[in-house]
N, C-alpha and C positions, 0 to 999 in steps of 0.2 A: 596628305593631300586627299580631299574628299571628291571622288569622281562624280558624284551627284550634286555638287554645289555649283549652281550656275555662275557664281562669281569667279570661279577659277578659269572659266572660258571667256567671259567678257567683263568689261568693267561695269560696276553697279550703276554709275551714272549714265552710261550709254544705254544700258538695259532699261532703266527707268524712263529715260526720254522716248525710246522707241515704243515702249508699252503705252505710255501717255499719249503719243501720237495716234497709235492704232485705236486706243480706247476712245479718243475724241470722235472717231469716225463711226462708232458703234451706237448710232442714235437709237436703234431699236431696243438696245439693251437698257439705256437709260429710261426710255419711255416705259418699258415693261416693269422696270424696278419701281419707278414712280407710281405706276398704276396699281401694281399688285401689293407692294409693301408699304407705300405711303398714302395710298388711296386718293390720288390726284383725280380731278374731274377732267372732262373732255376739254374744257376751256384752258385749263392749266397744262394739258398735254398738247395743245395746239402747235407749239413750235416743233416738237418731235414728229407729230403727225404730218406737218407741212414739209419737213425734211424728207420723210419717207416717201410722200407723194412726189416730191421733186426728184428724188432718186429713181422712183419707179417711172416717172415720165421720161427720164433721160435713158435709163438702162434697158427698159423693156424693148423700146423700138431699136436701140442699138444691138441688143442680142438677136432680135428677129432678123435684122439686116445681116448680121455676121452669119447666122445659120443659113439664111437664103443664099448668101454668097458661097458658103462652103458646100451646100448641096449642089449648087449650079456648077461649081468647079469640079466637084467629084463626078457629076454627070458627064462633063465634057472630057475628063481624063479617064473615065470608066473605072474608077477605083472602087465604086459601090456595086456589088454584084446584082442586087434586086432592082436597081434603077436601069 
C-alpha cells in the first residue's frame, strides 16, 4: 500500500469530479493561460475578463461589508484593544 497515492484515500472518479468542479471556477487561470501561452487577444479574452469583473463587482462590496460588520462588532464587544 502506497501512503502517498491519493487513490488509496478517495475514489479516482470522485477526485476527478471535484477537481473539475473547482477548476471550472478558476477563470483567472484559464485567462492567464490563454493570454500567456496561446497569445489570445483582448477580444478573445472578453469572457474571462467579464467573469472577473463580475466576481469583483460582487465580492469586493461583500468583503467590505463583512469587514465593516466585524470591526463594528469588535468595537461594541471591546475585543480589539486599539479601538
